[in-house]
Steps between C-alpha positions, in 0.01 A plus 500: 500500500611620151849363390769782441540390153135573416481832691462809276713793561256797571646837424399788713318789330656838540337727753376810348448832706136545616289713272240751628144387452318709247123570554283422206241718372473880439686738722307633805347847451664770684324635803347857416373704786227668289438292185341679195145381405469346168174714459382820651130419414335252724159427636472485889378189673290510806601150639832490678660196332388613150649840567828356622519259202432792260787729626744209526426422132536862408849525657607150377534350840454149601412407859863367545658814353264734701588313819876545414460860436307604819604258780798583710743263684306532827146452351324161561244522211524177286480553122208270481298754702503736199387191278212455731414877499492502118291180487247639752532219740639727783512866578737720700387537869806519726671828549807335327307408194344841488839661504597275205196614321595874557856408346333375188287807474830702531668291226218545261463875584138451606327721759553394861226265613401400137515128562375517848183674407419207269531229772178304564499610856620853516396571849682195640752561784847407417654215688845449628585829687826413697543825691194532718685429827357287770126462400268205553377314188143655533646860523722440203204379298292796600793744435599362160190633320585863596882480418657602162673239304831677532472520886802278557715720279417821673712664755441411869350842567246472229405138610440622848299784376282261289438267783409775741261648245323170442461420868377857584266561201395166365520264795401713804315775340709783643239663724520558879191259540674221303814531712284474808314206361833320422610553868174385638474188291848388642370510852263210532273524794137454396320195625352236267154355531546157328130400562386781287681403180179452316448874497864613504707455197789699650674596810471839679736773371559854604191705386475824322346776691234601233367148455156453346298236681529173300751658263873423543639598163674802641701276721824324406376147551807276537449169655722451814480234767410636838685368800214336700153351487235661715406301809204260466273702716567824325455342160165360609383845613609660166326228308170558675537874432545428130211264498279760677586775256481280170214263562200548273265478809580630831555237768217464742541714803724750329437830329710674236537808297644435150666188332858456403579346166795260448750781415401710809525197730836413361625846564359500852681179588824641366471818708413303811797270430725827498335632821553174695835443356622838614378418852669167497833621335809526717578838647868437435491428137466730197123503520510619861168352588347450858601126554159379604511118531283335222282328766372829635386640163135521449258732296364593845809726546351736247244635757782678698607852386847434621546214225385726229704806621820272520435372139444845325792642680717203409396551137575871539845439623555238224405728212579837650147638503135406501316415188149437410559132535515538884160667474355206314626257746350671802171509293527129472500491885211729525300294254558184712410670832188687360199464720244224368687410181878478596627145489725563800227671691299170453774262633519580875623133546843618350573696821586174660790447270667818608835478684701774680761669283730733685471862416209435268219299672474471869309268726247770585446559126421121454253494799338810356440331156368178661255674722391780257585406136251750349644789721870419393385477125324837526793664669726388222251623240495843645880503517541363146266764355726775642830319409383457136417879461837593676710276261312607199574874586873434483517215252744544217509326160798274454433385161389726213301254286556707202873507536602182293285622203548878534667531167192351341250723688683812410495411122240660280364148415557268800328213312704561186824491714391184670424339179864538394570201755271276273686619204838413655382148577400459134833628389683258712262209447704179447434236231237259617630221296866512641406637852145383580505571876657849489266600213206365697620705808551816286145444350355477847674825616379679183135411581542586869579863383246502227199368699605705797480832282172380342310372799638716797383222745682415826757228488288255677226520232755473226695213674183292548356591142389155354534405131230367270674435167326536162243233447461448875187556717529815695402480868190670607493825707365282782790258482754783488341669792516177703869476426549880558709532189465626145567337158647567156286360238443526122173673420352360191250778479759783526762295321765591764660410821282613791564536876209426734562544882198491743479788745536253790843431384624861568624629827271799476204287393243714678628821333256719318718447199367143451138539616512114532559456125810310361807654341504430126743612252560409125878520445604703204700343227777756486860448508473142396335423818276220383789333312713501822210356705443225236865412486525499874209259538589274227883494516648651806256417792545123451888554513456678836283221638751240397251215545375613859132509568342807366351737764284661229641843568608709187839591649687200632853456651792336333472147640840334579613193648523655850142616491201356321246772620400710197263755659655832618504584858464870604886537568602303184270722282647805648842370444422413139384862430808636680735285298335617174567877604858405607575329165305712243376810674811666660746643249847365564775732374760228492293240296286743315205279579171622674253747384486780761771700666427574863246233552529295827372136578138497594199265508190463296293733720693805376340462144178630650689815593630531131142451373323746733779759464495484118116556489522781748754665275279453193160592660542649846222264621544292810187316403620394167844396660280284725348330213847374378573338838149396614479740785341826606620863456574534879723188502684617191561841664624355821721207375564495129506789275803744513323807371713796607405875480720545191326217332163654561633836386632353175169315443314828536748698283465227221116589482562870508784505242266315248307821475813688394592228260161532315539888484 
């Protein structure tokens, strides 16, 4: 302790009033709504971050000052975001960021969309929409592509209008048949045949009425899970039918007329699944089936006229009218009960699997079948011949196959119109360096359209087209014939990309068009086609494979962690084409994306209609139109070309008017 004598007296310093802190440095610039540029002469930049930096420099803005000038109190955009934009490390994507970009355009008095058009992925869907109501994550993701960036800022009435338009035109397709399909797909009743998975890459769906054997492109193929597996006994019967109709050599003791290929067999299994599923469905549910217990189902039931009459009438009630599909189904029953070669005719043992079904199959019917199988089959054959003709006489067309592409077919140049879809894909092509997967998917979509227009082949032939890259050894025609598929290879002789498909790979292999000779076409190097193919093979295709085993096909799926299978199934290929049309083909008046106003979603098979109709309008020759789609003039006239009387008159007038032009 310090003694008092040695303590120093400490005087208290006077307390001065607090002085306000003064900020050092220059005084902050005043916020001006529309700053004057320091120069009216400037060279435009194509790259987004370079263009943004240019105009910020012209107007004397730093990232911090620009942020202060355009950000309101309720905005949650950090000022470092603009720093990242200028540096090129990030780009605007969310609807909020795109709104800020629009404010910058307004501040610098630039045209609306000036900066947005310079983004490396101009076709990318904006994220962060908050006013979509109650939607699943998947539906939100699907919707986002087709919504304008200012969707959330629009009035409620406009938002509802946009959503209704997207659902009606882009998602569903806006036709009566699409609406029927959507309803039918929600009612799951078809039976599965799990033992036949080796030939069935998909489950049964509601079929179109004008189906082409082995060709399902005109059906909306959506994978849905059916409610029940077929009973073991029924599955064994169907498996033997498929073996009988697809085996290279006929089983000893049997006779047959004609062979089913894999696609036809797949289709028949699907249609039998629908038939037996209808019989088994509850009569009290939405399907309103017959309620037959699964244990009583057998292919042997198809020898009874009452079974067929119930089924075709059930389909007529369900759809509202008969279609040619019911005719084809009855003809399937006729083929199975035909004398000598019908599979069902040659299986009298199946009569012992019959069980009584009240109101449909009586005990007397079963006894007649067991005692005189041939007689029962013959009775149905006579009945079925009459029924098929009666249904055919009153059948209506539920689906106009031309309806989705009618705007294309009515154009003076259908191919020229369809080509605009490819041009739209190129316009919206993202940067491969920044967005490798979206760029790869866009390039795949582009080549789908380009090869579809150049080749005119069916979707199965294009889906299964193999790839032999430059420098590789092409497969021989015999190897391709054994695999029943074609190949895209580099021809060193012709110095170009060549497509070779053996005749055996085509559905109509026995057509006079082929005369047992292969399909061979040297692709033209027009519209940068070779450059696109080379980039796809070298850069984009490996991105799509993502390290998965290469199936060898030219077109491969986007392999993700949830699926390591790169080869397309029939339904997946259809959906890939349909998605391309939804994103790039259909003009969207709200986003201004899409090539063609009035187009509707469709599959790859419609491209054959476009090709055939284009050539008919140019030449008037069904035969030449058949050359474009590898078919005969009769088939083109019946199924493909839309060549109306006014088109014929216009073609004739064109020739006649040339005389007057010369005079």
